[in-house]
SERO-4910 file (N, C-alpha, C, O; in steps of 0.05 Angstrom, whole numbers):
BEGIN
 pado doro    nc1    nc2    nc3   cac1   cac2   cac3    cc1    cc2    cc3    oc1    oc2    oc3
  Met    A   -299     49    332   -290     71    315   -279     95    332   -258    106    327
  Gln    A   -295    101    354   -290    121    375   -265    117    388   -250    136    394
  Gly    A   -258     91    395   -232     82    408   -208     88    388   -187     99    396
  Met    A   -212     80    362   -190     86    343   -185    115    338   -162    124    333
  Ala    A   -211    133    339   -204    162    336   -188    172    359   -169    188    356
  Ala    A   -195    164    382   -183    173    408   -154    167    406   -136    184    410
  Phe    A   -148    140    400   -123    131    398   -105    148    378    -82    154    383
  Ala    A   -116    154    356   -103    171    335    -99    198    345    -78    209    338
  Ile    A   -116    211    360   -113    237    367    -91    239    389    -75    258    389
  Lys    A    -90    221    405    -70    220    425    -40    219    413    -21    230    424
  Arg    A    -40    203    390    -13    201    378     -7    228    361     16    237    358
  Leu    A    -29    239    351    -23    263    336    -13    285    353      4    301    345
  Leu    A    -23    286    379    -14    306    399     15    306    407     26    326    418
  Leu    A     26    283    400     56    280    407     72    292    385     95    300    391
  Leu    A     64    296    362     80    306    339     93    334    343    117    337    339
  Pro    A     75    355    351     89    383    354    111    383    372    132    394    365
  Pro    A    109    370    398    131    376    416    158    361    405    181    368    411
  Val    A    154    338    388    175    323    380    189    340    357    214    342    355
  Leu    A    170    351    341    182    369    319    195    392    329    214    400    315
  Leu    A    188    405    352    199    425    363    229    420    373    248    436    368
  Gly    A    231    394    387    256    385    393    274    380    371    298    387    373
  Val    A    265    370    348    282    365    326    290    391    316    313    394    310
  Ser    A    275    410    312    281    439    303    302    450    317    319    463    305
  Ile    A    303    445    346    326    456    363    352    443    358    373    455    354
  Ile    A    349    416    359    373    400    354    385    405    328    409    411    327
  Ser    A    370    405    305    380    409    280    394    438    276    415    441    264
  Phe    A    380    458    288    392    488    288    418    486    302    437    497    291
  Met    A    421    476    324    444    478    341    466    461    327    489    470    323
  Leu    A    458    436    318    480    420    305    491    434    280    516    434    277
  Leu    A    477    446    264    487    459    239    503    483    245    522    488    231
  His    A    496    497    266    510    521    274    538    516    287    555    534    288
  Ile    A    542    491    298    569    485    311    584    469    293    606    461    299
  Thr    A    572    464    268    589    450    249    613    467    234    607    489    223
  Pro    A    637    459    234    658    475    221    650    484    194    638    470    178
  Gly    A    658    509    189    654    520    162    633    543    160    612    542    172
  Asp    A    641    563    144    623    585    143    609    587    116    623    588     95
  Pro    A    584    586    114    571    587     88    576    612     74    574    612     49
  Val    A    580    634     86    586    658     72    612    655     57    613    663     33
  Leu    A    633    645     70    659    641     56    656    621     33    669    623     11
  Val    A    639    599     38    636    581     15    623    593     -9    630    588    -32
  Met    A    602    612     -2    592    625    -26    610    644    -40    610    646    -65
  Leu    A    625    659    -25    639    681    -37    668    672    -43    680    684    -60
  Gly    A    677    653    -31    705    643    -32    723    654    -10    716    673      4
  Glu    A    747    642     -8    766    649     15    777    678      7    783    692     26
  Ser    A    779    686    -16    789    712    -23    771    735    -22    779    757    -31
  Ala    A    747    731    -13    726    754    -13    735    774      6    748    767     26
  Ala    A    728    801      2    735    823     19    717    821     43    694    813     42
  Pro    A    729    830     67    716    832     90    689    845     88    670    837    101
  Gly    A    687    864     73    662    881     71    641    866     58    618    867     67
  Gln    A    648    852     38    628    830     25    620    812     42    596    806     42
  Val    A    638    799     58    630    780     76    611    789     98    591    776    103
  Glu    A    619    812    110    598    822    129    570    830    117    549    826    129
  Ala    A    571    840     91    545    847     81    529    825     73    505    827     76
  Leu    A    540    802     63    525    779     61    514    768     86    491    760     89
  Arg    A    532    767    105    523    755    133    503    773    144    486    762    159
  Glu    A    501    797    141    478    815    148    454    808    135    433    805    148
  Glu    A    455    804    107    431    799     91    418    772     99    394    768     97
  Leu    A    436    753    107    425    725    113    416    725    141    400    707    148
  Gly    A    422    742    157    415    743    186    435    726    201    426    717    222
  Leu    A    459    719    193    478    702    205    495    715    227    510    702    242
  Asn    A    491    743    228    506    757    249    491    761    275    504    769    295
  Ala    A    466    756    276    452    758    299    458    735    321    470    715    313
  Pro    A    453    737    346    459    719    365    440    693    359    418    695    349
  Leu    A    452    670    366    440    644    360    409    645    371    391    637    355
  Pro    A    402    653    394    374    652    403    358    669    385    336    661    380
  Val    A    366    692    375    349    709    357    347    696    331    325    698    319
  Gln    A    367    684    321    365    669    297    346    647    298    330    643    280
  Tyr    A    346    630    320    326    608    325    298    617    325    281    606    312
  Ala    A    294    641    342    266    652    344    256    660    317    232    656    313
  Arg    A    273    671    297    264    680    273    259    654    256    240    653    240
  Tyr    A    275    632    260    271    608    247    246    594    253    232    582    236
  Leu    A    241    595    282    214    581    289    192    595    280    173    583    271
  Thr    A    192    623    281    169    637    271    162    633    242    139    634    234
  Arg    A    183    629    227    177    624    198    165    596    197    146    592    182
  Ile    A    177    576    212    166    550    210    138    548    217    124    531    205
  Ile    A    127    565    237    102    564    247     84    577    222     60    571    220
  Gln    A     95    594    208     79    608    185     81    592    161     71    600    140
  Gly    A     96    569    163    100    552    136    120    558    118    120    551     95
  Asp    A    139    574    130    162    585    115    188    573    124    198    579    145
  Leu    A    198    554    106    224    541    118    248    556    109    270    545    110
  Gly    A    246    581     99    267    598     93    272    597     61    257    586     46
  Arg    A    298    609     55    306    609     28    334    596     26    351    599     44
  Ser    A    340    583      4    365    570      0    386    593     -4    382    613    -17
  Ile    A    408    587     11    433    608      8    442    610    -20    449    631    -30
  Trp    A    442    587    -35    453    585    -60    434    595    -82    440    613    -98
  Thr    A    409    582    -82    392    588   -105    375    611   -100    366    624   -119
  Arg    A    369    619    -74    353    641    -62    324    632    -68    307    649    -67
  Ser    A    317    608    -74    288    599    -78    279    588    -54    295    576    -40
  Pro    A    254    589    -46    242    576    -21    248    548    -20    246    532    -38
  Val    A    258    542     10    268    515     15    240    496     11    243    474      1
  Leu    A    218    505     18    196    486     17    189    481    -11    181    458    -16
  Ser    A    191    498    -29    188    494    -57    208    472    -69    200    453    -82
  Glu    A    233    477    -63    255    457    -70    248    429    -61    249    410    -76
  Ile    A    240    428    -35    236    401    -24    209    388    -37    208    364    -43
  Leu    A    189    404    -42    166    394    -54    169    387    -82    153    371    -93
  Leu    A    189    398    -96    195    394   -122    208    364   -127    205    350   -147
  Arg    A    223    358   -107    241    334   -106    224    311    -90    228    288    -97
  Leu    A    209    316    -73    195    298    -58    180    274    -74    182    251    -66
  Pro    A    167    282    -95    151    261   -109    173    239   -120    168    215   -119
  Ala    A    196    248   -130    217    228   -140    222    208   -114    220    184   -116
  Thr    A    228    219    -92    237    202    -72    211    182    -63    216    158    -58
  Ile    A    187    192    -61    162    179    -57    159    155    -76    155    132    -69
  Glu    A    162    163   -102    161    142   -122    181    118   -122    175     95   -127
  Leu    A    205    128   -114    227    105   -111    222     91    -88    227     67    -89
  Thr    A    211    101    -66    206     88    -38    182     66    -46    184     42    -39
  Leu    A    161     77    -61    138     58    -64    144     33    -81    136     10    -77
  Ala    A    162     41   -101    171     19   -120    189     -3   -103    185    -28   -105
  Ser    A    206      7    -86    222     -9    -67    203    -26    -49    206    -51    -47
  Met    A    185    -14    -38    167    -30    -19    149    -49    -33    143    -69    -20
  Leu    A    141    -45    -59    128    -64    -76    143    -87    -81    133   -109    -85
  Ile    A    170    -81    -82    189   -107    -84    191   -119    -58    186   -142    -55
  Ala    A    198   -105    -39    206   -119    -12    185   -132      2    189   -154     12
  Ile    A    162   -120      4    138   -132     21    129   -158     12    131   -177     27
  Pro    A    120   -158    -11    108   -186    -20    132   -209    -20    129   -231    -10
  Ile    A    152   -201    -30    175   -222    -34    183   -229     -3    186   -253      5
  Gly    A    187   -210     13    196   -214     38    176   -231     55    184   -248     71
  Phe    A    148   -225     51    129   -243     65    130   -270     56    132   -288     73
  His    A    130   -276     29    129   -303     21    153   -317     26    152   -341     31
  Leu    A    177   -305     25    202   -318     32    200   -325     64    206   -347     72
  Gly    A    192   -310     78    192   -314    108    173   -336    115    180   -352    133
  Val    A    148   -339    101    126   -359    105    140   -384     95    138   -405    109
  Phe    A    151   -385     72    160   -407     59    186   -419     78    188   -444     82
  Ser    A    203   -402     87    222   -411    103    212   -422    130    223   -442    139
  Ala    A    193   -410    143    183   -422    168    164   -448    167    160   -465    185
  Thr    A    153   -449    143    139   -476    139    157   -497    129    150   -521    128
  Asn    A    183   -490    122    202   -511    116    228   -510    133    251   -510    123
  Arg    A    220   -509    159    242   -503    177    265   -524    174    260   -548    170
  Asn    A    289   -514    177    311   -531    174    319   -547    150    339   -562    149
  Ala    A    302   -540    131    305   -554    104    325   -535     87    331   -513     95
  Ser    A    333   -545     64    356   -529     50    346   -501     42    361   -481     43
  Val    A    319   -500     32    308   -476     26    307   -457     50    311   -433     47
  Asp    A    302   -468     73    304   -450     97    330   -438    101    331   -414    107
  His    A    352   -454     99    379   -445    103    385   -424     80    398   -403     85
  Ala    A    375   -430     55    381   -412     33    370   -384     40    385   -364     40
  Val    A    343   -384     46    331   -357     53    343   -345     77    344   -320     77
  Arg    A    352   -358     97    364   -347    118    394   -334    111    404   -315    124
  Leu    A    406   -347     91    434   -336     84    427   -312     67    440   -291     70
  Phe    A    407   -314     47    401   -290     33    392   -265     51    397   -242     44
  Ser    A    378   -271     73    369   -250     92    394   -236    104    397   -212    107
  Leu    A    413   -256    112    435   -244    126    453   -228    107    465   -208    114
  Ser    A    454   -237     83    471   -221     64    457   -193     56    470   -174     50
  Gly    A    430   -193     57    415   -167     50    417   -149     71    417   -125     65
  Val    A    419   -156     97    424   -138    118    453   -128    119    458   -106    129
  Ser    A    471   -145    111    500   -140    119    513   -121     94    532   -106     98
  Val    A    501   -125     71    514   -112     47    505    -82     47    481    -76     49
  Pro    A    527    -62     44    518    -36     45    502    -30     18    506    -43     -3
  Val    A    484     -9     21    466     -4     -1    483      9    -25    478      4    -48
  Phe    A    503     23    -18    516     35    -40    533     14    -56    538     17    -79
  Trp    A    541     -6    -42    556    -30    -59    537    -44    -75    543    -50    -98
  Ser    A    516    -50    -65    494    -66    -80    487    -50   -104    484    -62   -125
  Gly    A    484    -23   -100    475     -7   -120    497     -7   -145    491     -8   -169
  Leu    A    521     -4   -137    543     -3   -157    548    -32   -172    557    -34   -195
  Met    A    541    -52   -155    544    -79   -169    520    -82   -189    523    -92   -211
  Leu    A    496    -71   -181    474    -75   -199    481    -55   -225    477    -64   -248
  Gln    A    490    -33   -222    500    -18   -243    520    -31   -264    519    -30   -289
  Leu    A    540    -45   -248    560    -56   -263    551    -80   -282    559    -84   -305
  Val    A    534    -96   -268    524   -120   -281    503   -116   -302    506   -125   -325
  Phe    A    480   -100   -293    458    -99   -309    456    -75   -328    440    -75   -346
  Ala    A    473    -55   -322    477    -31   -338    501    -33   -357    499    -29   -381
  Met    A    524    -37   -346    549    -35   -360    554    -62   -375    558    -60   -399
  Tyr    A    553    -87   -364    560   -111   -374    536   -120   -395    541   -127   -418
  Leu    A    512   -120   -385    490   -131   -399    477   -113   -418    467   -119   -439
  Gly    A    478    -88   -406    464    -65   -422    435    -67   -421    423    -57   -439
  Trp    A    421    -79   -401    395    -81   -400    379    -57   -392    357    -50   -402
  Leu    A    392    -43   -372    378    -24   -359    396      5   -358    421      3   -360
  Pro    A    384     27   -355    400     52   -352    418     51   -326    412     39   -305
  Val    A    440     66   -329    459     67   -305    446     86   -282    445     79   -259
  Ser    A    437    108   -292    426    126   -273    406    149   -284    401    149   -308
  Gly    A    396    166   -270    376    181   -277    348    170   -271    343    148   -261
  Arg    A    328    190   -277    300    182   -271    288    176   -300    271    159   -299
  Val    A    292    186   -321    281    184   -344    298    193   -370    313    212   -367
  Asp    A    296    181   -393    312    192   -413    304    221   -422    281    228   -424
  Ser    A    323    237   -426    317    266   -434    295    269   -453    277    286   -449
  Trp    A    295    253   -475    275    257   -496    246    246   -489    227    250   -504
  Ala    A    244    232   -465    218    218   -458    208    232   -430    193    219   -416
  Glu    A    215    255   -423    207    265   -398    178    272   -401    170    285   -421
  Pro    A    161    263   -383    129    267   -386    124    295   -380    140    308   -367
  Ser    A    102    304   -388     91    328   -377     83    328   -349     69    310   -339
  Arg    A     93    349   -334     89    346   -303     61    353   -295     53    376   -300
  Val    A     46    334   -283     21    333   -271     21    331   -241     14    350   -227
  Thr    A     29    311   -233     32    305   -203     61    304   -193     65    304   -169
  Gly    A     79    304   -211    109    301   -202    117    272   -202    141    266   -201
  Phe    A    100    253   -202    106    224   -204    109    218   -232     89    219   -246
  Tyr    A    131    212   -242    134    208   -270    120    185   -281    110    187   -304
  Ile    A    119    162   -268    106    139   -279     77    145   -280     64    138   -300
  Leu    A     63    158   -260     36    165   -259     31    187   -283     13    184   -299
  Asp    A     48    205   -283     44    228   -304     42    216   -332     26    223   -348
  Ser    A     62    197   -336     65    187   -364     40    170   -369     30    170   -392
  Leu    A     30    156   -351      2    142   -356    -21    161   -359    -38    157   -377
  Leu    A    -23    183   -343    -44    201   -344    -42    216   -374    -63    220   -386
  Thr    A    -20    223   -383    -19    236   -408    -20    216   -431    -21    225   -454
  Gly    A    -19    190   -427    -18    171   -448      8    169   -462      8    161   -485
  Asn    A     30    176   -450     56    173   -464     70    148   -457     85    146   -437
  Ser    A     65    129   -473     76    100   -468    104     99   -468    116     85   -452
  Ala    A    118    113   -486    147    114   -487    161    126   -462    182    118   -453
  Ser    A    147    146   -450    156    156   -424    154    137   -403    171    134   -385
  Ser    A    130    123   -405    125    100   -384    147     81   -381    158     75   -360
  Val    A    151     69   -406    174     48   -408    201     60   -398    216     47   -384
  Ser    A    206     85   -408    234     96   -399    234    100   -368    254     95   -355
  Cys    A    210    108   -355    211    114   -326    214     89   -312    228     89   -292
  Ile    A    200     66   -321    201     40   -308    228     30   -311    238     21   -290
  Arg    A    242     31   -333    270     18   -336    288     35   -320    309     24   -312
  His    A    285     60   -315    305     74   -298    298     73   -267    315     79   -250
  Ile    A    275     64   -261    270     59   -233    277     31   -222    280     28   -198
  Val    A    280     13   -239    286    -17   -230    310    -18   -215    309    -28   -193
  Leu    A    331     -9   -224    358    -14   -208    361     -1   -182    370    -13   -162
  Pro    A    353     25   -180    351     38   -153    330     25   -134    335     22   -110
  Ala    A    310     18   -145    289      6   -129    298    -19   -118    294    -24    -94
  Val    A    311    -38   -134    322    -63   -123    343    -58   -104    345    -71    -83
  Ala    A    360    -39   -109    382    -34    -90    373    -25    -64    383    -34    -43
  Gln    A    352     -7    -63    342      2    -38    322    -17    -25    315    -12     -2
  Ser    A    314    -38    -37    293    -56    -27    307    -78    -12    295    -89      6
  Leu    A    333    -85    -18    346   -109     -9    346   -111     22    340   -132     32
  Met    A    353    -90     37    354    -92     64    326    -95     77    324   -110     97
  Thr    A    306    -83     68    279    -85     78    267   -112     72    254   -124     89
  Leu    A    273   -122     48    266   -148     41    278   -169     58    263   -188     66
  Ala    A    303   -168     64    315   -187     81    306   -186    109    302   -207    121
  Leu    A    301   -159    120    289   -156    147    261   -166    152    253   -177    173
  Val    A    246   -160    130    217   -171    131    217   -201    130    201   -214    145
  Ser    A    233   -215    113    233   -242    112    241   -256    137    230   -277    144
  Arg    A    261   -243    152    272   -255    174    253   -252    197    250   -270    214
  Met    A    238   -227    197    219   -223    221    194   -242    215    183   -255    233
  Thr    A    185   -244    189    161   -260    183    167   -288    192    151   -301    204
  Arg    A    190   -298    185    200   -323    193    198   -330    222    184   -348    231
  Ser    A    213   -311    236    212   -314    265    186   -315    279    182   -331    297
  Ser    A    167   -296    269    141   -295    280    123   -317    273    107   -325    289
  Met    A    126   -328    249    111   -351    242    118   -373    257    100   -389    264
  Leu    A    145   -379    262    154   -403    279    139   -403    306    130   -423    317
  Glu    A    136   -379    316    123   -377    344     92   -385    342     81   -402    356
  Val    A     80   -370    321     51   -374    317     44   -403    307     21   -412    313
  Leu    A     60   -417    294     53   -442    282     52   -463    305     42   -484    301
  Trp    A     62   -457    327     61   -476    350     37   -468    368     33   -484    386
  Glu    A     21   -448    366     -1   -442    378    -23   -464    379    -24   -481    362
  Asp    A    -41   -463    400    -64   -483    401    -84   -479    379    -96   -499    369
  Tyr    A    -89   -454    371   -110   -449    353   -102   -456    324   -120   -460    307
  Ile    A    -76   -458    319    -66   -471    294    -71   -499    292    -79   -510    271
  Arg    A    -64   -513    315    -68   -543    315    -99   -548    314   -107   -569    304
  Thr    A   -116   -531    323   -144   -535    324   -154   -529    293   -170   -544    282
  Ala    A   -144   -508    281   -154   -508    253   -141   -528    235   -153   -533    214
  Arg    A   -122   -539    240   -113   -562    223   -130   -586    230   -137   -602    212
  Ala    A   -137   -588    255   -154   -612    262   -182   -610    251   -197   -630    250
  Lys    A   -191   -586    244   -216   -583    231   -217   -591    201   -238   -590    188
  Gly    A   -193   -598    189   -190   -604    164   -184   -582    145   -185   -586    120
  Leu    A   -177   -558    155   -172   -534    136   -147   -540    119   -129   -554    129
  Ser    A   -145   -532     97   -119   -534     80    -97   -520     93   -101   -503    109
  Glu    A    -73   -528     86    -50   -517     97    -44   -488     90    -32   -473    105
  Gln    A    -55   -481     64    -51   -456     57    -70   -436     73    -61   -414     80
  Val    A    -94   -444     78   -115   -428     94   -104   -425    121   -105   -403    132
  Val    A    -93   -446    132    -82   -445    161    -60   -426    161    -59   -410    180
  Val    A    -41   -426    142    -17   -410    142    -23   -378    138    -15   -360    152
  Tyr    A    -39   -376    115    -40   -348    106    -65   -335    119    -66   -311    121
  Lys    A    -85   -350    128   -108   -336    140   -107   -332    169   -114   -311    180
  His    A    -98   -357    183    -96   -356    210    -69   -350    224    -67   -335    244
  Ala    A    -49   -362    212    -22   -357    224    -11   -330    217     -3   -315    234
  Leu    A    -12   -323    191      1   -297    182     -9   -273    195      6   -256    203
  Arg    A    -34   -271    198    -46   -246    208    -34   -241    237    -27   -219    244
  Asn    A    -32   -263    254    -25   -258    278      6   -255    280     15   -247    302
  Ala    A     20   -260    261     49   -260    257     57   -229    246     80   -222    244
  Leu    A     38   -214    240     41   -190    223     52   -168    243     67   -150    234
  Ile    A     46   -167    268     50   -143    285     80   -136    288     87   -112    285
  Pro    A     97   -155    293    126   -145    291    136   -138    264    153   -120    261
  Thr    A    126   -152    244    134   -147    217    128   -120    206    143   -108    191
  Ile    A    103   -109    216     92    -82    208    112    -60    219    116    -39    208
  Thr    A    122    -67    243    143    -49    256    166    -46    235    173    -24    227
  Val    A    176    -68    226    199    -68    208    191    -50    182    206    -33    174
  Ile    A    167    -56    171    160    -43    148    156    -13    150    164      3    133
  Gly    A    141     -6    174    137     23    178    163     38    182    167     59    169
  Ile    A    181     27    200    207     38    203    223     43    176    235     64    172
  His    A    220     22    160    241     22    135    225     37    116    239     48     99
  Phe    A    199     42    114    187     59     96    198     88    103    209    101     85
  Ala    A    196     96    127    206    124    136    234    126    128    241    147    118
  Trp    A    251    104    133    279    104    130    286    108     99    304    123     93
  Met    A    271     95     80    271     97     51    265    127     44    280    138     27
  Leu    A    245    141     54    237    165     48    258    185     57    266    202     41
  Gly    A    269    182     82    286    201     92    315    194     91    331    211     97
  Gly    A    323    168     84    352    158     87    359    145     61    375    127     59
  Ser    A    346    156     39    356    146     14    379    159     -1    384    156    -25
  Val    A    392    175     18    413    191      7    434    175    -12    439    184    -34
  Leu    A    445    152     -3    465    136    -16    453    127    -43    465    130    -64
  Val    A    428    116    -42    416    106    -66    414    129    -90    421    127   -114
  Glu    A    403    150    -79    399    173    -98    424    186   -107    425    199   -128
  Val    A    445    184    -91    470    195   -102    484    177   -122    495    185   -142
  Val    A    483    149   -114    494    128   -133    480    129   -159    494    126   -180
  Phe    A    453    132   -160    439    132   -185    429    158   -197    412    160   -215
  Ser    A    443    179   -184    435    207   -195    403    209   -196    391    217   -216
  Trp    A    391    202   -174    362    201   -173    353    229   -161    359    234   -137
  Pro    A    339    246   -173    334    275   -163    313    276   -141    292    288   -144
  Gly    A    320    262   -120    300    264    -95    310    280    -73    331    293    -76
  Ile    A    298    281    -51    306    296    -28    331    286    -16    346    301     -4
  Gly    A    338    261    -19    361    249     -7    385    263    -23    404    272    -10
  Arg    A    384    265    -48    406    278    -63    406    308    -57    427    319    -55
  Leu    A    383    320    -53    381    349    -47    397    354    -20    411    374    -16
  Met    A    392    334     -1    406    335     24    435    335     21    450    353     30
  Phe    A    443    314      8    475    313      2    485    336     -8    506    346      1
  Glu    A    472    347    -28    486    372    -42    480    397    -24    493    417    -29
  Ser    A    464    397     -6    459    420     11    481    417     33    490    439     41
  Ile    A    489    398     43    508    392     64    536    399     51    552    412     65
  Thr    A    542    392     27    569    396     14    570    428     11    592    440     13
  Lys    A    548    442      7    551    469      0    545    487     28    544    511     27
  Arg    A    541    474     51    535    488     75    512    506     71    513    529     79
  Asp    A    490    495     58    466    507     53    446    501     78    428    484     77
  Tyr    A    452    517    100    439    514    124    407    511    121    396    490    129
  Pro    A    393    532    110    365    528    108    354    506     95    333    496    103
  Val    A    367    495     74    357    471     61    361    446     76    344    428     76
  Val    A    384    445     89    389    422    109    370    422    133    359    402    141
  Gln    A    365    444    141    344    447    166    318    439    156    303    425    170
  Gly    A    310    448    132    283    444    121    281    411    116    261    398    122
  Asn    A    303    398    105    301    373    103    301    353    125    290    330    124
  Leu    A    314    363    147    312    350    173    285    348    184    276    328    195
  Leu    A    271    374    180    242    375    193    224    355    177    207    340    188
  Val    A    228    355    151    214    338    133    218    309    139    200    293    139
  Tyr    A    242    302    145    249    273    152    235    266    179    225    244    182
  Ala    A    236    284    199    224    281    224    195    276    222    183    259    235
  Ala    A    184    293    204    155    292    201    149    266    189    132    252    199
  Ile    A    162    258    168    158    232    155    159    209    173    142    192    172
  Phe    A    181    208    191    184    186    210    162    184    230    153    162    237
  Leu    A    153    208    241    132    209    260    106    199    249     91    182    260
  Leu    A    100    211    223     76    201    212     76    170    206     55    157    209
  Ser    A     98    158    199    100    133    194     96    116    220     81     97    219
  Ser    A    108    124    241    104    115    265     71    113    273     60     92    281
  Leu    A     61    135    270     32    140    273     16    118    259     -1    106    272
  Val    A     20    113    233      8     94    216     13     67    227     -6     52    229
  Val    A     38     61    236     44     34    247     27     30    270     15      9    272
  Asp    A     26     49    290      9     46    313    -20     39    307    -32     21    318
  Leu    A    -31     54    289    -57     51    278    -64     26    268    -86     15    273
  Leu    A    -44     15    253    -43    -14    240    -45    -32    264    -63    -50    264
  Tyr    A    -27    -30    284    -27    -46    307    -55    -48    320    -65    -70    323
  Ala    A    -67    -26    326    -93    -23    338   -113    -35    321   -131    -47    332
  Tyr    A   -112    -35    291   -132    -47    276   -131    -79    276   -151    -93    278
  Ile    A   -103    -87    274   -101   -117    275   -107   -129    302   -120   -150    302
  Asp    A   -100   -118    323   -104   -128    351   -117   -105    368   -103    -87    378
  Pro    A   -146   -105    370   -159    -86    385   -150    -83    414   -153    -62    426
  Arg    A   -140   -101    424   -129   -102    450   -108    -81    456   -106    -72    479
  Ile    A    -93    -74    436    -72    -53    437    -85    -25    441    -76     -9    458
  Arg    A   -106    -19    425   -117     10    432   -131     13    457   -130     34    470
  His    A   -145    -12    465   -159    -10    491   -139     -8    514   -146      3    535
  Tyr    A   -115    -19    510    -97    -22    530    -84      6    534    -80     14    557
  Lys    A    -78     21    511    -68     46    509    -85     69    521    -76     90    530
  Arg    A   -109     63    521   -129     85    529   -131     82    560   -146     97    573
***
């Protein structure tokens, strides 16, 4: 346990300098992007006096080093600034929408991980059979198809043609649950609102499936590849020679040792889903931080974009930390080597 704690502390110490670098890069990129947020807010016909007054109010007339120093000071104090458009705290806007993105990501992972694992194992244990070729073709298609296209096709088939599921949104307007945690499905269960639960689940199915396809395909491909390597190891032949059932050999002995590269894919794509679900959220009008990022970019709302970038970076770094800790838990040689 002490080795695991030291391993985790060393990883945590890497977070502040990386976040500092992200803050510098995001600050500079946004300020060299064409377009003036003041003119976007006031319009091209605004009087010069109005433009200068608003620029002074927002602190945009100060030199860039001064602006960054003020920005960094606010970040250290837990203040990500205020939205140029809504004038509300950026952190509040992100926290208001973050549960929707987390809920969608968890639903997507619940689809991708178990199905991906089983498809990969099934494909590896039936190497070069017709089912193996079918799984490999499906995996290739899942990686190749853009997520916005698959989302539109799902909407077209299951919402427009068949009418089984809603086209977009998070819940029907008449079934919105009382806000307790911000996670609508959990809130509807906590408040005993069964109609809201059904509505929330129906709305989350299509975006979760669309977002899960790439991760599902990558998990199945990586699991298949890892399993093919492990199934030829000596200890697997020994386990079979002992008379263990094939299911025990595959799932208890082989799969655990094939998990490490697959965990990498899962960890990276979990962070990607949380931070990069912009297309899915825009296509399905899902009110998460991905859609907030899209709206903020189109409005040149610099503080919100910067705040989202920092949150994305923190999510990705924490996901990487969790992946490293899972590595060390599955294979203790990794944490001892890193020490």
